[in-house]
N, C-alpha and C positions, 0 to 999 in steps of 0.2 A: 525459490531459495530453500536451502536445507538448514534448519535451525542448528543442527549438530555441527555444521561447518562454518557458518557465518556467510557473509557476502563475498569475501575475497580469500584467496589462499595466501600462503606465505610469500608468494611472488607477486602479490597484488593483482592476480587475475580474477576476473569476475566468476563466481561460482553460481551456476543456475541450471535448472532443468529446462530444456527447450523442446516443445512439442510442435509438430507440423499441424496444418489445418485438418488433416485426416486423422490426427490423434497419435501419430508415431513419435516416439521419444528419440530425438536426434542423437542425444548423448549415447543411448544404448546402441543405436545403429553404428555410430562411430567406433565403439568398442567391439561390436560384433564383426566388423570388417577389418579389425586389427589396426585401425588408424589412431588408436589411443587406448588408454587404460584408466580405469577408475581407481583413484586412491583417496583415502581419507586421511592420509598422513598419520596413521595409527588410531584414528577415530572411526567408529561405525557411523554410517550415514544412511538415509532412507533407502537408497538404491544400491547399497554395497553388495548385497548377495546377488542381485540381478547383474550388476556390472562384473563381479568376479566370475560368475558363470559364463557370461559373454566373452570375457577375456580368455578364460580357459579353453573355450570352444575355438576362438580365433587362433590361439597357440597351437591347439591340436591339429587344426587345418592348415597351419603355416601361412596365415593371412597377414598382409600389411607388415607391421613391425616384426612379426614373427616369421617372415618369409626366409630368414637365414641368409645364405649367400646370394640369393637372387638379387637383393637390394644392398649389397655391401658397398661401402664407400670406397671409391677408387682414388688413388693418389693423383696429384697434379701431373706427374710425369706420365702416368698411365693414360690420363685423359688426353694429353698432348699427342700420344702415340696412337690413340684410337681413331677410327675412321669417322667418328662423329664430330671431331673438332675440325675447324677450318684452317 
């Protein structure tokens, strides 16, 4: 837990740093791959500079959330017209 943030965020989600058995920080990996972003809701926290750098790198590489049009949401009518629907 990070004392600067408390145990839960404003949406009642648990806030924790999670390491794998080999010592990798999963939170950082998630941000590095563009699958999330670190936010302190205006407060600094222990890993803020690490997560900010990881997020900027993911944005620069167009990964995950930052992939732009590659992952845009399609309308229901477009989904019905696509070859992927049955």
